[in-house]
N, C-alpha and C positions, 0 to 999 in steps of 0.2 A: 456514420460509422467511421472509426479511426483509420487512417490510411487511406481515405478517399476523397478527402476535400481539404480546403483551406481552413474549415473551422477545427481541425486537430490542433490542440494545444499538447506540447509535449515537455515534461518536467522529469529531471533526473538528479538523484543526490546519492553520494556513496561514502561510506565509512569502513575503517577497518576495526574489527571485533577481535578481541583478544581470546577467541575459543575456536576449536577446529570447526569446519562446516557442519558436520552432523550434529554437534551440541548446538551451535548457532541456529540450525534448523529447527531442532526441537524446541528452543527457547522462542523463536518467531512464530512457529505454528501452536503456540499455546494460545489459542484464539481469545479466550476472554480475557487474558492477561495483557492484551494488546493495548488496552487503555492506559495501563500504567505508562507506557511510552510514546504511543501515537498521540501527538499534541491535539488533534482536532476530533479523536474518537470519544464519544460519550458512553457508548456501550457496545458489545459485539457479542452476537448470539449464533450459534450454529442452528439452522434450521433443518438439517439434513440429520436423519438417523445414523449416518456415518461422518466421521469426523476427519478423515484423511483420504485423499485420492480425488481423481477427476469427479466433478458431480457435486462436490460439497457446495453447499450454499450458506453464506453467512450474511447476516443483517447488521449492519454498522450505523448506529446513530451518529450523525457527524455534526459537528458546528461550523458554520460558516461564518467568518468575521466574528468569532466568540459566541455565536448564538446557535444553540442546538436547533437545526433547521431541517436536515434531511436525513431519512434513512436510506442508505445505499444498500441494495441487494447485489452481493457479488458470487459470482459462481467461478470454482476452480475449473479451468480448461487445460493447464498443463501442471502435472504433479511428478517431479524428477527429483526426489530427494537425494543428497541433501544439496543439489546444486540449483534448481530453478522452480518457481511457482508462477504461473500465469493465472490472473483471475479477471474475467470479465464483469465490468459494470453493468448492472441490468435494470438501474432506476432512471431517475431524470437525467442524471449525468450518464452518458454512454462511453464506452471504451474499454481499454485494458491497463491493468496494472501488472508489473513484472518485478518478483524479486529474484535476483541472481547471487548466488554465493559462490566465490572461488576461493581456493587456497592461496593463502598469503603469508608466507614465512611460517610462524606457528599459529595463526589465526586464520581469519576469513574476511576478504573484501567483500562487503554487502553494497549491492547497487540496487536502488529502488527507482523504477522508472513509471511513470502514468503518462498514458496517451488518452486524452479525453475530448469529449465532444458533446455539445449540446444539440438536442434535435431542432432548434429554432434557427433557422437560416439568419445569416449576419448577425442578429442580436445575442445568438449563443457564442458565436465567435467573440464578438466584442466583449461579452461578460467573462468569457475564459481567458481573452488576453489580458483583461483588467486584474483579473483573480490570479494569474501566473506568478506574479512575484509574491503574493502572500504565501500561495501554495508552496513555492520553493522554500521559503522560509519555514513554513510548517513542516516540511520534510525534513529539512536540515535539523531543525530543533528535535524532531521525532528521532533522527538517527544519533543525535548527541545525547539523548535522554535515554536510549537504549544502551549505547556504549557506558554510560554512567551506571546504569542499573547493572549491568553485566560485570562491571569492574569492582562494584561494591559487594556483589553477591560472591565474588572469587575469593 
């Protein structure tokens, strides 16, 4: 469980978006469209009847080192529009992801943080530590994809 041991791996990335937080929130939470900017997402499906608020569960098919390998189930645990979204990873990978949106000039500072653990002692920690540089690069590229997409749609 994140926050409880040495096996936690934390990765964070940040970017400035040229739209106000409410509009950024709306675009970020278009669940199925996330595959257009999140580098390692192959598909995103909402599994609950409601699409917004605490308790929403999404299934994200994810590439690991370029190979579609895992389907991660994520549950929204904090829904605070247009400021903060926290999702718990409920699949093989455990942990939390947080999206924080803060006003910045005329736009939004978007910070994406993942704190993850694998439930395999020692080996899980080593795997995540080895994967962390790839994850950091994926998150940064994803945020650049998002920024480019939003700029071209403006």
